[in-house]
C-alpha positions in Angstrom: -16.4 10.4 -41.9 -16.0 9.1 -38.4 -18.7 8.8 -35.8 -18.9 11.5 -33.1 -17.7 10.4 -29.6 -20.6 9.3 -27.4 -21.7 11.8 -24.8 -22.7 11.1 -21.2 -23.9 13.6 -18.6 -23.2 12.7 -15.0 -22.9 14.2 -11.5 -19.2 13.7 -10.5 -16.7 15.0 -8.1 -14.0 16.9 -9.9 -10.5 17.5 -8.5 -7.9 19.9 -9.9 -4.3 20.0 -8.8 -1.3 22.1 -9.7 2.3 22.5 -8.6 3.0 25.6 -6.6 5.7 27.8 -8.1 6.2 25.7 -11.2 6.5 28.7 -13.6 9.2 30.4 -11.5 11.0 27.1 -11.1 11.0 26.5 -14.9 12.8 29.8 -15.4 15.3 29.1 -12.7 15.9 25.3 -13.1 14.1 23.8 -16.1 15.4 20.2 -15.4 14.3 20.4 -11.8 10.9 21.7 -12.9 10.5 18.8 -15.2 11.4 16.3 -12.5 8.7 17.8 -10.1 6.1 17.8 -12.9 6.8 14.0 -13.5 6.7 13.3 -9.8 3.4 15.1 -9.6 1.9 13.2 -12.5 3.1 9.8 -11.1 1.7 10.5 -7.6 -1.6 11.7 -9.0 -1.9 8.7 -11.3 -1.2 6.2 -8.5 -3.5 7.7 -5.8 -6.4 8.7 -8.0 -6.7 5.1 -9.2 -6.6 3.8 -5.6 -9.6 6.0 -4.7 -11.7 4.8 -7.6 -11.1 7.9 -9.7 -9.9 8.6 -13.2 -7.2 11.0 -14.3 -8.7 12.8 -17.3 -5.9 15.2 -18.2 -2.4 16.1 -17.1 -1.3 19.2 -18.9 1.8 21.0 -17.8 1.9 21.1 -14.1 -1.9 20.6 -13.7 -4.1 17.5 -13.4 -7.9 17.0 -13.8 -9.4 13.9 -12.2 -13.0 12.7 -11.7 -14.5 10.5 -8.9 -17.8 8.7 -8.4 -18.4 10.5 -5.0 -17.3 13.6 -3.1 -15.9 11.5 -0.3 -13.5 9.5 -2.6 -12.3 12.8 -4.1 -11.7 14.4 -0.7 -10.0 11.3 0.7 -7.7 11.2 -2.4 -6.9 14.9 -1.9 -6.0 14.3 1.7 -3.9 11.3 0.8 -2.0 13.4 -1.8 -1.1 16.1 0.6 -0.3 13.6 3.3 2.0 11.7 1.1 3.9 14.9 0.2 4.7 15.7 3.8 8.1 14.1 3.3 8.6 15.9 -0.1 8.6 19.6 0.8 10.1 20.5 -2.6 6.8 19.4 -4.2 3.8 21.4 -3.0 0.3 21.2 -4.6 -2.8 23.3 -4.5 -6.0 21.2 -4.8 -9.5 22.2 -5.5 -12.6 19.8 -5.4 -16.1 20.5 -6.6 -19.2 18.3 -7.1 -21.1 19.2 -10.3 -22.8 18.2 -13.4 -20.4 17.4 -16.3 -20.6 16.2 -19.8 -18.3 13.2 -20.6 -17.4 13.1 -24.3 -14.8 10.6 -25.3 -11.6 11.3 -23.3 -12.7 14.8 -22.1 -15.0 16.2 -19.5 -16.7 19.6 -19.9 -19.2 21.8 -18.2 -19.8 24.3 -15.5 -18.7 21.8 -12.8 -15.3 21.6 -14.4 -15.0 25.3 -14.6 -15.9 25.8 -10.9 -13.4 23.2 -9.8 -10.6 24.9 -11.8 -11.4 28.3 -10.2 -11.5 26.8 -6.7 -8.0 25.4 -6.9 -6.1 28.8 -6.8 -7.9 29.7 -3.6 -6.0 26.9 -1.7 -2.9 27.7 0.2 0.3 26.0 -1.0 0.0 22.5 0.2 -3.7 23.0 0.9 -7.1 21.9 -0.2 -10.2 23.9 -0.9 -13.7 22.4 -1.5 -17.0 23.8 -2.6 -20.2 23.9 -0.6 -21.7 20.8 -2.3 -18.7 18.8 -1.5 -18.6 20.1 2.1 -22.2 19.0 2.6 -21.3 15.5 1.4 -18.3 15.0 3.7 -19.1 17.3 6.7 -20.2 14.3 8.9 -16.9 12.5 8.4 -14.8 12.7 11.6 -11.5 12.8 9.6 -12.6 15.9 7.6 -11.9 19.2 9.3 -13.0 22.2 7.3 -12.9 26.0 7.8 -15.5 28.2 6.1 -13.9 30.9 3.9 -17.3 32.3 2.9 -18.8 33.0 -0.5 -16.2 33.7 -3.3 -16.7 35.3 -6.6 -15.1 33.0 -9.2 -14.0 34.1 -12.7 -16.5 33.3 -15.4 -18.9 31.8 -12.8 -22.2 33.6 -12.5 -22.9 33.3 -8.8 -20.6 33.3 -5.7 -19.6 29.9 -4.4 -19.1 29.1 -0.7 -15.6 27.7 -0.2 -14.1 25.6 2.6 -10.5 25.0 3.4 -9.5 21.6 4.8 -7.1 21.9 7.7 -3.5 21.1 6.6 -2.6 19.8 10.1 -5.1 17.0 9.7 -4.0 15.6 6.3 -3.7 11.8 6.5 -4.2 11.9 10.3 -6.8 9.8 12.1 -9.7 11.2 14.0 -9.4 12.3 17.6 -10.4 9.6 20.2 -13.7 11.1 21.3 -15.3 11.5 17.9 -13.9 8.1 16.9 -15.6 6.4 19.9 -18.9 8.0 19.0 -18.5 7.0 15.4 -17.6 3.5 16.5 -20.8 3.1 18.5 -22.8 4.3 15.4 -21.1 1.8 13.1 -21.3 -1.1 15.6 -25.1 -0.5 15.6 -25.1 -0.5 11.8 -23.0 -3.6 11.7 -25.4 -5.4 14.0 -28.3 -4.3 11.9 -26.6 -5.4 8.6 -25.5 -8.7 10.1 -29.1 -9.3 11.1 -30.3 -8.5 7.7 -27.6 -10.8 6.3 -28.7 -13.7 8.5 -32.3 -13.2 7.5 -31.2 -13.2 3.9 -29.1 -16.4 4.4 -26.1 -14.4 3.3 -24.1 -14.2 6.5 -20.7 -14.7 4.9 -21.2 -11.9 2.3 -22.3 -9.5 5.0 -19.5 -10.3 7.4 -17.0 -10.0 4.5 -18.4 -6.6 3.6 -18.2 -5.4 7.1 -14.6 -6.6 7.4 -13.6 -4.7 4.3 -15.6 -1.5 4.9 -15.6 -0.9 8.6 -11.8 -0.1 8.6 -12.4 2.6 5.9 -14.8 4.4 8.3 -13.4 3.6 11.7 -9.8 4.2 10.6 -6.8 2.0 10.2 -5.5 0.1 13.3 -2.3 2.3 13.3 -1.5 5.9 12.6 0.9 6.0 9.7 2.6 8.6 7.6 3.0 8.0 3.9 6.0 9.0 1.7 7.5 8.2 -1.6 11.1 7.4 -2.6 12.7 7.0 -6.0 15.1 4.1 -6.7 18.4 4.4 -8.5 16.7 3.1 -11.6 13.9 5.7 -11.4 11.0 3.6 -9.9 8.7 5.3 -7.4 8.3 3.4 -4.2 5.6 4.1 -1.5 6.5 3.7 2.1 4.8 4.2 5.5 6.0 4.7 9.0 4.3 4.3 12.4 5.4 4.2 16.0 8.6 5.4 17.6 11.7 3.7 18.8 14.6 1.7 17.1 13.7 1.3 13.5 12.4 -2.0 12.3 12.0 -2.3 8.5 9.5 -4.9 7.1 10.6 -6.4 3.8 8.0 -8.1 1.6 7.7 -6.2 -1.6 4.6 -7.8 -3.1 1.0 -8.6 -2.1 1.2 -5.2 -0.3 -0.9 -2.1 -0.2 -0.1 0.5 2.4 -3.6 2.0 2.8 -5.8 -0.9 1.9 -3.6 -3.5 3.7 -3.2 -2.0 7.2 -6.1 -4.1 8.4 -5.7 -7.0 6.0 -5.2 -10.6 7.1 -1.7 -10.4 5.7 -0.6 -7.9 8.3 -3.1 -8.2 11.1 -4.6 -11.7 11.0 -6.6 -10.9 14.1 -3.5 -10.5 16.1 -2.6 -6.8 15.5 1.0 -7.3 14.2 1.4 -3.8 13.0 0.1 -2.3 16.3 2.4 -4.7 18.2 5.6 -3.7 16.5 4.7 0.0 16.4 4.6 0.1 20.2 8.4 -0.3 20.5 9.7 0.6 17.1 9.6 3.0 14.3 8.0 0.5 12.0 8.8 1.0 8.3 7.0 -0.9 5.5 6.7 -0.3 1.8 5.0 -1.5 -1.3 7.5 -3.1 -3.7 7.6 -2.1 -7.3 4.6 -3.2 -9.3 2.3 -3.3 -6.2 0.2 -1.2 -3.9 0.8 2.6 -4.1 4.2 2.1 -5.7 4.8 2.4 -9.5 2.9 -0.3 -11.2 4.3 -0.2 -14.8 7.5 -2.1 -14.3 9.0 -5.3 -15.6 12.2 -5.8 -13.6 11.5 -7.8 -10.5 15.0 -9.2 -10.1 16.8 -9.5 -6.8 18.9 -6.4 -7.6 15.7 -4.5 -8.4 14.1 -5.6 -5.1 17.2 -4.5 -3.1 17.1 -1.1 -4.9 13.5 -0.7 -3.6 14.7 -1.3 0.0 17.8 1.0 -0.4 15.6 3.8 -1.7 13.2 3.6 1.3 15.8 3.5 4.1 17.9 6.2 2.4 14.8 8.5 2.0 14.1 8.1 5.8 17.9 8.7 6.6 18.0 5.5 8.6 21.6 4.8 9.6 21.1 1.6 11.7 18.0 -0.6 11.7 16.8 -4.1 12.1 15.4 -6.0 9.1 12.4 -8.3 9.1 12.2 -10.1 5.8 9.3 -12.6 5.3 8.1 -14.7 2.4 9.4 -13.3 -0.9 11.1 -10.5 1.1 13.5 -12.8 2.8 16.1 -13.0 0.0 15.9 -9.2 -0.4 16.7 -8.8 3.3 19.5 -11.3 3.1 21.1 -9.7 0.0 20.8 -6.1 1.5 22.4 -7.3 4.8 25.3 -8.8 2.9 25.8 -5.7 0.9 25.4 -3.2 3.7 26.5 -5.1 6.9 27.3 -1.9 8.7 23.7 -0.7 8.6 21.7 -3.8 9.8 21.7 -4.6 13.5 19.5 -7.7 13.6 17.8 -9.9 11.0 14.5 -11.7 11.2 13.6 -14.1 8.4 10.2 -15.7 8.5 8.4 -18.1 6.1 11.1 -17.6 3.5 13.9 -19.4 1.6 17.5 -19.1 0.5 16.6 -19.2 -3.2 15.2 -21.9 -5.4 18.0 -21.3 -7.9 20.6 -23.0 -5.7 21.9 -26.4 -6.9 21.5 -28.3 -10.1 18.8 -27.9 -12.8 17.1 -30.9 -11.5 17.2 -29.6 -7.9 15.7 -26.3 -9.1 12.8 -28.1 -10.8 12.3 -30.3 -7.8 12.2 -27.3 -5.5 9.6 -25.6 -7.8 7.4 -28.6 -7.9 7.6 -29.2 -4.2 6.4 -25.7 -3.3 3.1 -25.9 -5.0 2.5 -29.6 -5.4 3.8 -29.6 -8.9 1.7 -26.6 -10.1 4.0 -23.6 -9.8 4.4 -23.0 -13.5 0.7 -23.6 -14.1 -0.3 -21.3 -11.3 2.1 -18.5 -12.6 0.5 -18.7 -16.0 -3.0 -18.7 -14.6 -2.1 -15.6 -12.6 -0.7 -13.9 -15.6 -3.7 -14.4 -17.8 -6.6 -14.8 -15.4 -6.0 -12.7 -12.3 -9.3 -10.9 -12.6 -11.1 -14.2 -12.1 -12.3 -14.8 -8.5 -11.4 -18.4 -9.0 -7.7 -17.6 -9.5 -7.5 -15.3 -6.5 -9.4 -18.0 -4.5 -6.8 -20.6 -5.4 -4.0 -18.1 -4.3 -5.8 -17.4 -1.1 -6.2 -21.1 -0.4 -2.4 -21.5 -0.9 -1.5 -18.7 1.4 -4.0 -19.4 4.2 -5.5 -22.9 3.9 -6.9 -22.7 7.4 -8.8 -19.4 6.9 -12.6 -19.4 7.2 -14.8 -18.2 4.3 -15.0 -14.6 5.5 -11.2 -14.3 6.0 -10.7 -15.9 2.5 -12.9 -13.3 0.9 -11.1 -10.5 2.6 -7.8 -11.9 1.5 -9.1 -12.3 -2.1 -10.0 -8.6 -2.1 -6.6 -7.6 -0.8 -4.9 -9.7 -3.4 -7.0 -8.0 -6.1 -6.2 -4.4 -5.1 -2.5 -5.1 -4.4 -1.5 -5.8 -8.0 -2.5 -7.0 -11.3 -1.8 -10.4 -12.9 1.2 -9.1 -14.9 3.0 -7.9 -11.7 2.2 -11.0 -9.7 3.4 -13.3 -12.5 6.5 -11.3 -13.1 7.4 -11.3 -9.5 6.7 -15.0 -9.2 8.9 -15.8 -12.3 11.8 -13.7 -10.8 11.4 -15.2 -7.4 12.5 -18.7 -8.6 15.6 -17.3 -10.2 16.9 -15.8 -7.0 19.8 -17.4 -5.1 21.1 -15.8 -1.9 23.1 -18.8 -0.7 26.5 -17.0 -0.8 25.0 -13.8 0.6 23.6 -15.8 3.6 27.0 -17.2 4.4 28.4 -13.7 4.7 26.0 -12.6 7.4 27.6 -12.0 10.8 24.8 -10.4 12.8 22.2 -12.0 15.2 19.6 -13.7 13.0 16.3 -15.4 13.8 14.8 -17.8 11.2 11.2 -19.0 11.5 9.1 -21.5 9.6 5.5 -22.9 9.9 4.7 -26.7 9.7 1.6 -26.0 7.6 3.3 -23.6 5.2 2.6 -24.8 1.7 4.6 -22.0 0.0 7.8 -22.0 2.0 8.1 -25.4 3.8 10.1 -26.0 7.0 13.0 -27.5 5.0 13.5 -24.2 3.2 13.8 -22.3 6.5 16.0 -25.0 7.9 18.3 -24.7 4.9 18.5 -20.9 5.2 19.3 -21.0 8.9 22.1 -23.5 8.3 23.7 -21.1 5.9 23.9 -18.2 8.4 26.5 -18.6 11.1 24.9 -18.7 14.5 21.4 -18.3 13.3 18.6 -19.4 15.6 15.9 -21.5 13.9 12.3 -21.8 15.3 9.4 -23.9 14.0 5.7 -22.8 14.6 3.6 -25.9 14.8 0.4 -25.6 12.7 1.3 -22.2 11.2 0.4 -21.6 7.5 2.3 -19.2 5.3 0.7 -16.0 6.3 0.7 -16.9 10.0 4.4 -17.9 9.9 5.2 -14.7 8.0 4.0 -12.2 10.5 0.6 -12.7 12.1 0.9 -15.8 14.3 0.3 -14.7 17.9 3.3 -16.9 19.0 5.6 -15.1 16.6 5.3 -11.6 17.7 6.6 -11.9 21.3 9.3 -14.2 19.9 10.5 -11.6 17.5 10.2 -8.7 20.0 12.2 -10.6 22.6 14.9 -11.4 20.0 15.1 -7.7 18.9 15.1 -6.5 22.6 17.8 -9.0 23.7 20.0 -8.5 20.6 21.2 -12.0 20.3 20.4 -15.5 19.0 20.1 -17.2 22.3 16.6 -18.2 23.6 
């Protein structure tokens, strides 16, 4: 006789979703219905996890998820509907309720679950409905816009429940300027108070790191972005984001990325506002590579071909015919390979803090290249990442490698970003594949204006790597940023942004 599953009663936010028109579609196109059902499940699994939730059940075209707070559940619902803006064929109804539930093993039961299930059908296709308890928890948030629908009698629920509909026009959209300024003043006051408490408690670094991580969640990201999802030719879901207007500029990295958590991270911003800078004059496109961020995590193929498939899926989903590519760090070889394979689509190429491929040359040269990059520790670091990524010491070593000149607050923020971007298996798999890549021949085929940039303090991709890459590309311009570390030379050095913008505006390699 087996022991009964342990029971736990908790107050949780419950979110139900279902696919609009699924039954009718099943009768009309069973294969198409199955594809939509799988897309729905993958999207829910990806986003619920990012908002600290847990998917409890995915039966048919429905899903049931639980969250530790009403705000996290509502933000997840908003992100779901916002992400589906570019997928009109997949429409969801979402219902959110805050209630007492009984957790028993892998299931949740109770009146709270029943109420959430009954709220969901009240939502319009592509809409979100929330209960009164949820509304009271999120009503003060400037990014939540709700319309009262009044008390509703719900099946098998004794008393009417007041329901609110979230405005579809506001899904995944930042707050209006006026409320945001007011909210900014409130949070600045709170920040000063917290900082003062931290100084008194002799814990200034921890307080400043907390503020750096949490203020962007409340004040909003530095750019307004639209999320979307594309599917590669080998069936992997890739998340992408767009911001700004103008000639398209596609950022190619593919790892250590997270579209929602990373918009204000040191990788993209570095205090210099790189995303805002490029969004002023371009339709800026960036994406999470397979295994990272909001893209599909459960993958094993990180080869060059796989990385190119990620990029192909994104630009094709956005129907981009001609665009500039900006490949940095591990994204450089991907950008080079794509350009060689699709020369008619790429107008200009920027390659920063990157390399032509450590697989070039003899076996001895490959080993020497690996050893030079990390001071003889590349294999040891890869294994440490694979088995000990959850350890702060491992992420601290990685952060030190990427940004040796960062202060303690910046290092803690970067460590957090590294942790949420991917797990040890994805990092190690990507690192293993990176040192088998060789784009030497592809680089020689490039015949478009190309700018190559390296930093003198880059311990990951030294100047000699950039110099070698520039020498392979006919007519490429090579620039060196004195004192720039890997992250700075990749995208965030203040000297780099005007250099890249001028290059893209002028359309040629000359200074």
